[in-house]
C-alpha positions, 0 to 999 in steps of 0.5 A: 500500500505504501509502495503504491502511494509512493508511486502515485505521488511520484507520478503526480510530481512528474506531471506537475514538473513542466509547470513548476516554473510558472506557479509564481506567475499563475495566481488565482487573481490573474492581475500580473498576467500582462506585466511580462508582455509590457516589459518585452514591448518596451525592451523591443522599442529601446533596442530599435531606437538604439539600432536606428541611432547607431545607423545614423551615427555610422552614416554621418561619420562615413559621409563626413569622411568622404566630404572634401575640405572647403577651399580657402577664400582668395583675396585679389591683390590691389594691382589686379583690380581693374578700376571702373571706367568713368561714365561719360555723360553725353550732352543732349540736344536739350542740354546744348539748347539750355546752355546756349540759352543761358549764355545768351542771357548772360551776354544780354545781361552784360550788354544791358548792364554796360548800356545802362552804365553808359546811360547813367553817365550821360544822365549824370552829366545832364543832371549836374548841368540842370542843377547848376542852371537852377533847374532843380526839379529836372535835376532831381528827376534825372538823379532819381533815374540814375539811382534806379539804374545804379543804387550805389552811385554815391555822387547821384545820392549826394547831389540829390541830398543837396537838392532836398537840402536846398528845398528845406526837405531835411528828412529826405536830404538826410536819408539820401546823404546817409545812403551815400555814406552807407555805400562809402563811409569815407566819402567826404562830400556827404559828411560835409553836406550833412555838416551844412545841413545841421548848421541850417538846423542850428545843431552845432554838435552834429554839424561840427561832428560831420565837419570833423569827419569830412576834414579827416577824410579830406583836409581840403575841406577846410578851404570849403568851410572857410567861405561856406555861408551855411557854416558862418554861424560857427565862426566864433566857436573855438571848436570850429576855429580849431577844426580849420587850423592846419596841423 
């Protein structure tokens, strides 16, 4: 009986032995059945990624080894650089016409200026003659015409100022005489006539001041002042006498 039991137990153990290794996996609950599958899946993915990375590295290394090195940049020496030719701008017909027109205008302006200067000299001679003859209105008209042509004509400005002074138009006389001084400050005639004008206005300070200027610019003014009727009002003044003394 014991022999038979031993034989049955031995047969039963041999029947179970093929599944002995899986006894820990197989359980009543069945909760751990899928875990080995997940581990195998993740392991396969990792092996695939490592395999792909190895292939990429191998291809990159092989391609870089065959690629030739880039040639160094060459800088051309200065003597080999061909300078650019200057651009020649050809004149067009319009440009030639414009230049011709401009030249004509310049020539015309010069001719006109020369003609006007010649005319002003003729007018000045006529104006002086009219002034000496006592035809002051005609002389004034001619002087004003000269000044319109040549605003810097100091003789015309001075003589026009004298005409205004003779007519007692002191305001305009002062303006014209000062215009002449602005053009040429050391013009003695304008200073002398202002000295006479302020003498008529009985302004000794200004009269003697302009007389001093006129003598300083031209000592011959002393001879004019000795016989001038306008300046006789200062004959007794020591300052006037001193101005007339030769140094």
